[in-house]
N, C-alpha and C positions, 0 to 999 in steps of 0.2 A: 175537544172534537165537536163538530157541529151537531151531531145527533148521538143519542145514547146507544151504547152497544146493546143489541137486542138479538132475538132469535129469528128463525126463518119465518117467512110468510106462512100462515096456516092455510091448508086446503082441506077439503072434506076427508080425503084419503091421501097419505103421503105416497110419493112415487115409489119409493123402495118397498113400502109395505105391500104393494100389489105384485111384487115380483117373486117368482119361485127361485130357489137357489140355482137351478140350471140356467136361468136367464142371465145370471151375472158372469158372463164369459165374453171374451173378445175373439172373434174369428172362429172358423170351423176347424174341427179336429182333422188333421191330415189323414188321408186314407192309409198311409204307410207308417203311422205313428209307432206301432209295435216294433217294426224293423228299425226305425230311427232310434228309439229308446235302447234297443238291444245293442246297437253299434256304439252309442254314446257310452253306455256302461262298460262294454267290452274294451273300448279305447282308453277310458279314464280310470276305471276301477280294475279291470283285468280279472285274472284268476278264473273263477267259475263262470263269470259273466262272458268271458271270451269263448267258452265252449257251449254256452246256452243257446238254444234256438228260440225263435220268436214265440213259439207255442209254449215255451217254458216260463213265459212271463205273464204277469197280470198287470195291465196298464189301465189306470183309472184317472179320468180327468177331474181335477179339483176345481170346483166352482167358487165364486166369490171375488174373483179378480177381474177388473175391466181394462187392464193394461196389457198383461202378458198371458201366456198359456202355461199352466202348471199341471204336471202329471205325477201321480204316485206310481212307482214301478216296483213290483215285487217279484222275486225269483221264487218259483214254486218249490216247496220243500222236498218234493220227490225227485228232483233232478239228481243225476248220478254223482256229481261232484260237490253237492251241497253239504254233505254230512260233516266233513272235517275242515271245511273252509273257514278262513278268518275274515273274508271280505263281507261287507254288509250285504244283506239280501232284501233290504227295504229302503228305497231311496226316493228322492223327489227330483224331478227334472223341470226346470223352468226354461221356456223358449221365449225369447224376447220378441215383442213387437216394437215398433217405433215409439219413442216416448211422447206422451201428450204434452209434457211440460219440459222446458229447456232449463234443466237444473245444473248443467255442466258449463264450464268455461267455453266460450265460442271457439277457441282455437284447439280444443281437445276433442278427440273422438267421443261420440255420444256415450259409449259404455266404458270408457277408460276408468273413470272414478268408481264405477260399480265393481270392477275387477279388484281394485285395491281394497275397497270397503269389505267385500265378501271375504277376502283373504284375512284381513285384520280381525274381523269379528269372529271368524272361525278359530283363529289362533288364540284369542283372549277368552274364548268360550262364552261369548255373548250371543252367538248365533249358532245354528246347526253346523256340524262339520262339513266342510266343502271337499268334495272328492275330485272335482274337475271343473275348469272354466274354459268355455270355447267361444267362438266368435259370436254366436247368437243365443247364448244361454249358459247354464251351469247345472251340474248335478251335485246334490248334497244329501246329507243324512235326512231320512224321514223320522220325525219324532212324534210319538203319540202325545197328545196334548189336550189341554183345555185352553180356550182363549180367555183373555182377561176381560170379563164381562161383569154384569151387575152382581152375580153371585160371588165371584172372586173379590170384587171391590168391598165386600162386607167382611172379608177375612183379614184381620190386622196383620198377620204374618206375611201373607201374600202381598198386601199393599206395601209393606216395608221392603220386601224383595224387589218389587217393581221400582220403587223410589230409588233404592240403592243401585239397581241396574242402570237406571237412567243417569244417575250421577257418575257411574263408571263410564258409560258411553260418552258423556260430555268431557270426561278427563282424558280421553284418548288423543294421541297425537297422530292423526291419520295423514299420510303423505299424499294429499290430493290438492288440487289447485285452489288456493284460498281466495282467488279473485272472484270465484263463484259465490262467495258469501252473500247472503241476503238476496239470492236470485229471485226468491218469491216476492220481495218488495219491488224489485226492478220489473219483473214480469207483470205484476199487478198494474204498475204504471203504464207499461206498454199495452196491455190488454184493454185498459180503460180508454187510452188514447185511440186505439184501433176501433173499438166498439162505437165510440161517439163520432168517429170520422167516417166509418164505412156502413154503419147499420142505423136503422131508424129507431134508435134507443128511446129518445124523448117522446116520440109519437106512441110507441108501444106502452110506455109507462103511463102516458096521459090517457090512452084509450083502453087500458086494461080493464077487463070485466071485474076482476077482484082487485081491490085497491092496493096500491104499493105506496103507503103513506110516507115512509122515510125517503124513498127515491123521488117521490113527487115534491117533497118539501125541501130536501137538501141536495146539493151537488156533490156526489160522491168523489168527484175529481178533486174538490177542495179538501175532502177528508184525507185523501192519500197524500196530499202535499203536507197537511198538518202532521200526519203520521211519520213521514220521513224526517221532518224537522225534529219531532219529539224523540224519535229513536236516536238520531244523531246527538241530540243534547244529553240524553241519558247515557249513551255510549256503554251499553252493557258488555260484559265479557264475551269475547268471541270464542265459541266452543264448537266441537264437532257435533252436529245435530242430525237427528233422524228425519225430521220434517214431515213425517206421516205417522206420528206416534199415537195411533188409535188402538183401542183394545184388541181389534182383530189382528194387529201386527205384533202383539205381545203374547207369547205362548208360555203356559205353565206346563212343563213337560211331565209326562207320566212314565214310570212311577216315581221318579226322583224328585219331582217338584221344583225343578230349576227353571230359571227364566231364560227364554230364547227369543231374540228379536229377529223379525223377518221384514222383508220388503223395504230395503233401504235404498232403492234405486233413485230416490230424490234427496238422499243425504248430502249435506254440504256443511260448511262452517256457517254459523249463525248464532242466534241468541238461545240461552237456556230456556227463556220464557216461552219460546214458540212451542217446543215439545211439551212443556208443562201445560200450556193453555190448550193445546189440541187434546191432550188426554183428559184434562179436567172439564172441558166443555162437553165431553161425552159421559161424564160421571153418572153412573146409575142407569145408563141407557143401553139398549141392545145394540149389537154391532152394526146393524144396518139402519138405525134410527138417526137419520140426518136432519129430520124436520124439527127436532126439539133440542138441538144443540144450544147450550147456554152454560154459564158458570154455576157450580153448585153453591151452597151456602158458604159464607166466609170461613166458618169453622172447619169445614171439610177441606177447603183450599189450604188454610194455614196448617192443618195437620199433615197433609201430603207434602207441602213445601218444607215443613220441619223435618220430616223423614228424609227428604231429598238432601237437605243441608247436613243432616246427620251422616248420610252416606258420603257426601262430598268432603266433610271434615275428616272422616276416617281415611279416605284415600289420600288427602293432603298430609296427614300425619304419617302415613306409610311412606310417603315421599320426603320425609324429613322436616315438614313444616310443623311448628308447634301449634297447640290448640289456641293459644292467645294470638298468634300471628294470623291464623285463619279467621278468628272472630273479629280481628281489628279491621279487616277489609270491608269497606262499605257494601260491596256487592254481596257479601255473605250474611247480611242481616235479613231477617224475615221480612221486614218492612220493604226493603229494596226489592227483594225477589218477588214479593206479592205485586208490587207496582209493575215490575218488568213483565210478569206473567199476564197481568191485565192489559198492558199495552200491546203485548204480542197477540192477545186474543183479537184485538182490533185488526192486526195484520192478517190473522187467520180468516176472519169474516170478510175483510175487504178483498183479500186475494180471491176467495171463491165467489164473491159478488162480481168481481171483475171477470173472472173466468166465465161465468154464466151469462153475463152481459155480452161477452164477445163470442159465445158459443155459436158454431156454424154447422155442426153435424151431430148426429146421434152418438151418445157415449155408449149406449147399450142397444143392441139390435132390437130387443123386445120393446123399446120405447122409441117410436118414430120421432124424428126431430121436428119440433114446432116451436118457433121462437116465443110466441105468446105463452104457451104452456110452460116453457123453460123459465121465463121470467116470473110467472106466478107460482109455479110448483116447486122450483129448485132454489130460487134466488135467496141468498142469505142477506138480510137487511142489516146495515150497520149505521 
């Protein structure tokens, strides 16, 4: 690659560090949200929800997402039919907005794959139980949880659980359109082409008040050509991938301490290394710290990848493959997987660099859009 993989441009204060949790939302809360949530629960869960009134519910908007709207909906315990009911009384409702990224096959409806993925993960117990899926969202189990953050990353048992959960996710045969594989690479290429064609990218880079050394010295478009060629030469295993495998999307449930994965709306088939690189690039960082993304020490990476391969081997043996057969495959060596992960880190950084180079509107209402600020404050340099 023409430039070394590196972290984001540093600014005096990171964009996300200035935000309050309530800033991390998209769109206003509908005035009739209580009534809408009651109807969704009545239609898809039934039982006591069907006889509940809006005033019997507590509806709380969950912050932290900038794509969709998420609400926690609780049925008050003093309702008449609650006492002996078997239905859940604490659920989560997600209402879709349009996707910011085109992760589905062009010929498919935007949310078709989401429906399949939600159902599969609920059934194999890798995600919260789904109670209903409707045209513009879904209702699922609310789970008390901790997110997989710096504290949890120091717990050897939890780290092993997460590594094994990811191996299980990658082992799934999910019946979605595989032609959408590597959509993130294709879209990075398209976004770069559009940015350099339609926007004054080179002028802004040249005139930036804070230096952008990598973008000034190298042509990121050549990097993406190199990356595609290198991925094709490596030809890593094609697996079902989360594609947004950050700590905020990995829940450690309470009190059982199980792993639940959420926010798979950009899931598709792709490389194991992409999910691994996304998680490892955030190792030891708080969930909203996007300014300091980088790979941890080699020993940390090798330890997590070893645990991942341990989980993958266990699953392979459960499916009739011998230990020696698993170990004999080139892609199951630590050396291969480490290289694949580092290569996919390049894709992760190049993708978000392309995204911000081509950005044309505010992602969060609390941060008014300014192209120059975006380039200096958000842009990941690769």
